[in-house]
Every structure is written in structure tokens, then in C-alpha cells.
N, C-alpha and C positions, 0 to 999 in steps of 0.2 A: 405336645400333650398337654393338657391343662392340668394344674397344679389341683391335687386333693382337698376339700374345704378345710380338713384337722390342720394341713400344712399352713394355708393360708392363713388361718385363724391363729396358729404358733408364731408363724413371722410377724404377722401385725400385733401380738401381746410383746413381742421380743422388741418391736420398734418400738413403741409407748414405753416400755419399761426404759429402755435406754435414752429415750428423750426425756424422762422426767427424771433419771438418776443426772443427766447434763446439768439439771438446774439445782443438784444436790439434795435431791428427795431421798431420804435413807431408806425409807419403804421401799423405793423402786432399787435401790441400791442392793439391800438384803435380798429383794426377790430375785435378782440376776443372780447373786451369789449361790442361792440355793438351787436355782435353776440348773446350774451348771457345776457345782460342787464336784459330783460324782466321775465326770468326765474330766475336770481339770486334774483332780486327784488320780486317776489313772493314769492320764499323760504324764504327769510330773513324776509320777510312783514307777514308772518304766523306765526312768533316767535314774533317778535316785535311789530309789528302794527303801531306805531310812526314814521310820517315822517322821521324827522331828524335823529333819530337813525338808520333807514333803510339804508338811505344815508349814515352815517358814518359807519356802519357795511360793506356795499357794496363797498365803499372804502379801508377798511382795509383789505377785501377779495381779493380784483384785486392787490392790492400792495403786501400782502403777495404770492399770487399765481406766479404774474408775477417777483418778486424777487427771487422764489425759484423755478424755472421751473425745475432746475437741479433736482430735487426729483420726478419730474413727470416721471413716467416710461411708460405710454403709454399702461399700461395693461387695462384701463378703456377708456373710451372717457373723452378728456378734460372737457366737461361739467360736467361729474358725479363728478369728482375730484374738481372741483370749488366750485359746490353744496355742497360737503362735508366742503369745508373749509368754506364756507360762512354759513351754518348749524351751524358749532361749534363758529364761530364769534357772530353770532346772541344769541346763548344760553349763550355764556359767557358775554355777555352784559346785557341779560335779569337778569343772577345770580347775577351780580353787581347791577344791579338795586334795585333786589328783596333785597339786604342788605340794602338799604336806606328807601324803602318803600313798602307797600303793594300793588302787581299789580293789577289794576282795569279791568277785564275783560268786560265792557261795551264798545263798537265800538267807535273809533276816529273819529267822525263824521268831524272834520275839515281836516284830512287829507285823505278824500275820493276824488279818482280820477278817476272816471269809464272813459275810454278811447274807444274809437269804432274805426273800420276800417274806414279812411277816406271815401272810396270808396264805401264801402255799405252805409256810411252815409249820402252822396250826393243824394244815389237814395230814400232817406226815405223822407216822407212829413215831416214840422216841428213837427207837433203831433207825429208821430212815431217816430221821433228824443228823442221828449221830453220823450215819453215812455220809448224809450231802456233804455236812461240814468237814469230815476226814477229805471228801474230793475235791472240796474247793480248796481245803489247804494243800494237798499234793498238788493241785494245778497252779497255785501260787507259787509253790516251790519251783516246779517246772518253768514256768514262766521266767520267775528271776533268773533262773540259769541260762538264758536266752543273752547273747552279746546283745547291748542296750539298743543297737542301732535295729536288731531284728525285733527286740521286745516291743521298742515304740512302735513299729508298724502293726506288730501282730496285738498291742493293746488297742490302738485307735480302731484298725478294721473289725477285729474279732469279738473284744470285749465291750467297746463303745460303737461298733457299728456303723462308723464313718464308712463314706464311699471310697473309691480310690483316688478319685480328683480331691476330694476335700482332704484327704490325706496326705495327699503328694504337697497341697498347697500349702497345709498346717508344718510340715518338715522341710519344706524346700527341697521336695525330690520332683523327679519325673515319675509319670505314671508307671513306667514299666519298672523303674526300680523299686517301687511299692509292690506292685506284683511279685519280681522277683524275690523280694526279701519275705514279703508274707509265705510264698511257697517255701522257701527255705527254710523259714522257723518252724511252720507246719511240719516239715520232716524232721526238725532236730527234736520238736516236742514228741513227734509218734515214735522217735528211737528211746525218748524218755519214759513216757507212758502210753501203756498199751492198752487197747479197748476202750477209752473215754470218748464220749460223744461229744462234739464240737458246740453242742447247745450247753452243756454242762459247764462252758468256762465262765458263762455269765455271772456265776455266782460269785466269782472271784473278785479282790480288790474291792470290796463294798466299803463306803463311806458314809456312813449314816450317824444318827445319832449324836453320843456327848462330842465326837472328834469334829463333825459337821458344825453343831453349834459354838465349839471354840473357836474355828476359824473365822465364821461370822462375826461371831462377838468381837474379836480382836480388830478385824479391819474397819467394822462401823466405830469402835472406839477412836481408833488412830484418823478415820475419817474426820469425826466430831471434834477431834482435838487439833487437827489442822484448821478446821474452819473457826473452832474459837479463836484460834492465833491469828488469823486474818481480821478476826473481826475486835481483836485488841481485849478479848475476855479472859486471857490465860497470863 
């Protein structure tokens, strides 16, 4: 079946951005980061959950990807390749943390940041807005309580909307394992939260505004510093 024009346009835009980023174009680097910030944040948060660790892992991921674009062969989408790097970075941080302290699987309430579509939010009454934020927070807490291997699959499939094949590629799993973990994650969430529509889950784990700008700015600064070092300007 032929690809939809919109999908083809998105692929060509991504390829153009990657090609320009290979040359050190900072505008293209920033565009790629902003294109994948939300997805990368959610994927890493499904492993780490702690806000500062997530942002640090995101920065490490972007730096590793943008400094090693020569290793990206283009056989998969750039986003898939980026998520693989991010997942590995998150798992490495989690293993490092486990060497020091035992992980606590309770939700990190201080770092919940449910964000909604501003346009949709403006059309709601104040009471509806409060209700939506409460639902988002409740969903985030319930998802955080999932064991991380189920949480990863659920986040990529249900929150980010990745297909089974792409999720399997990102996580290094078989497609049957992805389906089984998603099914089990649904069962555990249903036991935790009753009566919530699956579409409501997409409001959870937003990564917008100040935090997004902070990650992008830090990565661009470090890329610029490295370029200056290579040119002997620092």
C-alpha cells in the first residue's frame, strides 16, 4: 500500500534535517530535538521516573546521537534510532542507581507534570480543566506503579502511539513479547484505575515549555563548546 503524502513529507523533512545536522547546522539540530522531545522524554521517563535524571539522560542521548550521526545509516527512522539510544541511556542510569540504593517503585509525586493541549484546554470550563489535570495525574501515578518493563511497552505503544514492530525494535524485544507485555500492563492498570477511557492516557507525561527549552538549550550549548574546542577557540 502506498504511503500517505503526509507521511512521505514527514520522512523527507526528517531526512533533510538529519543531513543538515551532520554538517553541524545548529538550527537543524534544534529542530530534531524539538521534533522528538516529547517522545524521548516519555520513553526515558518510563524507565527512570525522576525528573532530573530524565533530563540528564535526554541530554546525554541527544549529545550521543548528534555527535555520532555518521553511525546513523538511515535504515530505520531517526526517531527509532534515537529512542534506542535513549532507552539504553536510561537503563544505564537505572543500573548505576541500583548499585547505590534499592529502587522505590512508588510514584514520584513531586515530578508529576500533566500537560494538556492549550487549545483544547481553553475551550473547557475551569471545573473541566481541574478534572482533566486530576485524571492526568492519576494516570501518571498508576503508570508509574507498573514494573518498568511493562511501563516501557505501555508508554511507547499507548502514549506515544508507536506500532508493535517499532516498539519491538526500540526495546530489542520480539513482537509477541510486546503484545504480551502491553496486554498485561492493561490488566494491571485496569485493576488500579476503573472507568478511564484509553484515549485519556495521552494527556499524561507532557514535556513542554520551560523543561523542553532547558534541555534543548543545554544540548546546543555543549555542542557549540565542542565545536569551539575543535577549532581551537576555547
